[in-house]
C-alpha positions as a Markdown table, in Angstrom:
| # | Residue | x | y | z |
|---|---|---|---|---|
| 1 | Met | 0.0 | 0.0 | 0.0 |
| 2 | Ile | 1.3 | 3.5 | -0.9 |
| 3 | Asn | 1.1 | 6.1 | 1.8 |
| 4 | Pro | -1.4 | 8.7 | 0.6 |
| 5 | Gly | 0.8 | 11.4 | 2.2 |
| 6 | Thr | 3.3 | 10.8 | -0.5 |
| 7 | Ala | 0.9 | 11.5 | -3.4 |
| 8 | Pro | 1.4 | 14.6 | -5.6 |
| 9 | Val | 0.2 | 17.7 | -3.8 |
| 10 | Glu | -2.4 | 19.6 | -5.8 |
| 11 | Asp | -2.7 | 23.4 | -6.0 |
| 12 | Ala | 0.8 | 23.9 | -4.4 |
| 13 | Asp | 2.9 | 27.0 | -5.0 |
| 14 | Glu | 6.4 | 28.1 | -4.3 |
| 15 | Gln | 5.5 | 31.2 | -2.3 |
| 16 | Thr | 3.4 | 29.2 | 0.2 |
| 17 | Ala | 6.3 | 26.6 | 0.5 |
| 18 | Ala | 8.7 | 29.5 | 1.3 |
| 19 | Ala | 6.4 | 30.7 | 4.0 |
| 20 | Asn | 6.1 | 27.1 | 5.3 |
| 21 | Leu | 9.9 | 26.9 | 5.4 |
| 22 | Thr | 10.1 | 29.8 | 7.9 |
| 23 | Val | 7.5 | 28.0 | 10.2 |
| 24 | Phe | 9.3 | 24.7 | 9.8 |
| 25 | Leu | 12.8 | 26.1 | 10.7 |
| 26 | Asp | 11.3 | 27.8 | 13.7 |
| 27 | Ala | 9.9 | 24.5 | 14.8 |
| 28 | Val | 13.3 | 22.8 | 14.2 |
| 29 | Arg | 15.1 | 25.4 | 16.3 |
| 30 | Thr | 12.6 | 25.0 | 19.1 |
| 31 | Arg | 13.1 | 21.2 | 19.0 |
| 32 | Val | 16.9 | 21.6 | 18.9 |
| 33 | Ala | 16.8 | 23.6 | 22.1 |
| 34 | Gly | 15.3 | 20.6 | 23.9 |
| 35 | Met | 17.6 | 17.9 | 22.5 |
| 36 | Gly | 21.0 | 16.6 | 23.5 |
| 37 | Gly | 22.7 | 16.1 | 26.7 |
| 38 | Pro | 24.7 | 13.0 | 27.8 |
| 39 | Pro | 25.3 | 10.8 | 26.0 |
| 40 | Ala | 24.3 | 12.8 | 22.9 |
| 41 | Val | 26.6 | 15.5 | 21.8 |
| 42 | Arg | 25.8 | 18.1 | 19.1 |
| 43 | Val | 28.6 | 18.4 | 16.6 |
| 44 | Ser | 26.9 | 20.4 | 14.0 |
| 45 | Asp | 24.1 | 23.0 | 13.8 |
| 46 | Leu | 21.9 | 24.6 | 11.2 |
| 47 | Thr | 23.7 | 27.7 | 9.9 |
| 48 | Gly | 23.1 | 30.4 | 7.2 |
| 49 | Glu | 20.2 | 30.6 | 4.8 |
| 50 | Pro | 18.6 | 27.6 | 3.1 |
| 51 | Ala | 19.5 | 27.4 | -0.6 |
| 52 | Arg | 16.5 | 27.1 | -2.9 |
| 53 | Asp | 17.0 | 24.4 | -5.6 |
| 54 | Pro | 14.2 | 24.5 | -8.2 |
| 55 | Ala | 15.7 | 21.4 | -9.9 |
| 56 | Ala | 14.7 | 19.4 | -6.8 |
| 57 | Asp | 11.0 | 20.4 | -7.1 |
| 58 | Arg | 8.5 | 17.6 | -7.7 |
| 59 | Asp | 4.9 | 16.7 | -7.1 |
| 60 | Gly | 4.0 | 20.0 | -5.5 |
| 61 | Arg | 7.0 | 20.0 | -3.2 |
| 62 | Phe | 9.7 | 22.6 | -3.4 |
| 63 | Gly | 13.4 | 22.0 | -2.7 |
| 64 | Trp | 15.8 | 23.6 | -0.4 |
| 65 | Asp | 19.3 | 22.6 | 0.9 |
| 66 | Leu | 19.7 | 23.2 | 4.6 |
| 67 | Pro | 23.3 | 24.0 | 5.5 |
| 68 | Phe | 25.1 | 22.8 | 8.7 |
| 69 | Thr | 28.2 | 24.1 | 10.4 |
| 70 | Asp | 30.2 | 21.0 | 9.4 |
| 71 | Gly | 29.6 | 21.7 | 5.7 |
| 72 | Ser | 26.9 | 19.1 | 5.3 |
| 73 | Arg | 23.5 | 19.8 | 3.8 |
| 74 | Leu | 20.1 | 18.2 | 4.1 |
| 75 | Arg | 17.7 | 18.3 | 1.2 |
| 76 | Leu | 14.2 | 19.3 | 2.2 |
| 77 | Leu | 11.2 | 19.1 | -0.1 |
| 78 | Leu | 8.4 | 21.1 | 1.4 |
| 79 | Pro | 4.8 | 21.1 | 0.1 |
| 80 | Gly | 3.5 | 24.5 | -1.0 |
| 81 | Val | 0.1 | 24.3 | 0.7 |
| 82 | Asp | -1.4 | 25.8 | 3.8 |
| 83 | Val | 0.9 | 25.0 | 6.8 |
| 84 | Ala | -2.2 | 23.7 | 8.7 |
| 85 | Arg | -2.5 | 20.8 | 6.2 |
| 86 | Leu | 1.1 | 19.9 | 6.9 |
| 87 | Arg | 1.4 | 20.5 | 10.6 |
| 88 | Asp | -2.1 | 20.1 | 12.1 |
| 89 | Asp | -3.6 | 17.3 | 10.0 |
| 90 | Leu | -2.9 | 14.1 | 11.8 |
| 91 | Thr | -4.4 | 11.8 | 9.1 |
| 92 | Ala | -2.5 | 9.7 | 6.6 |
| 93 | Gln | -3.7 | 12.2 | 3.9 |
| 94 | Ala | -1.6 | 15.0 | 5.2 |
| 95 | Pro | 1.1 | 15.8 | 2.6 |
| 96 | Cys | 4.5 | 14.5 | 3.6 |
| 97 | Leu | 7.8 | 16.5 | 3.5 |
| 98 | Tyr | 10.9 | 14.8 | 2.2 |
| 99 | Val | 14.2 | 15.0 | 4.1 |
| 100 | Asn | 17.1 | 13.5 | 2.1 |
| 101 | Gly | 14.7 | 11.5 | 0.0 |
| 102 | Thr | 12.7 | 10.0 | 2.9 |
| 103 | Ala | 9.0 | 10.9 | 3.4 |
| 104 | Tyr | 8.1 | 12.2 | 6.9 |
| 105 | Trp | 5.0 | 13.9 | 8.2 |
| 106 | Trp | 5.6 | 17.4 | 9.7 |
| 107 | Asp | 6.5 | 16.4 | 13.3 |
| 108 | Ala | 8.8 | 13.6 | 12.2 |
| 109 | Ala | 10.5 | 15.9 | 9.7 |
| 110 | Val | 11.1 | 18.5 | 12.3 |
| 111 | Ala | 12.6 | 15.8 | 14.6 |
| 112 | Arg | 14.7 | 14.4 | 11.8 |
| 113 | Val | 16.2 | 17.8 | 10.9 |
| 114 | Ala | 16.7 | 18.7 | 14.6 |
| 115 | Ala | 18.5 | 15.5 | 15.2 |
| 116 | Glu | 21.0 | 16.2 | 12.5 |
| 117 | Gly | 24.4 | 16.9 | 14.1 |
| 118 | Leu | 23.7 | 14.9 | 17.2 |
| 119 | Val | 26.0 | 11.9 | 17.9 |
| 120 | Val | 26.4 | 9.6 | 20.8 |
| 121 | Ala | 29.6 | 10.4 | 22.6 |
| 122 | Gly | 32.3 | 7.9 | 21.9 |
| 123 | Leu | 30.5 | 6.5 | 18.7 |
| 124 | Arg | 31.5 | 9.2 | 16.3 |
């Protein structure tokens, strides 16, 4: 069975996706503040401005590369529909975001990006 959240997103637009990016990154920063502590160590943080990459766009999702202080980047594909459909809809029909090619619903995508740069001390 295919997850309906991964279906193409109808009536999506880039301007709405850009507004959603701001809300998404605020949620990531809030989540980062509550993460970490022994044995987890943060070795890299989000830094700078996300880089828009129109070549990554697909199925009503718009692409950005999120830069980190260690030089790595995460690819985010964010649907260009009302943020409430992404963040507040808890059904399987809510459009998924993609982080590095993997589909996540809003909260899991926030957690995935917030966890980037965390390692368990001694396992790096």
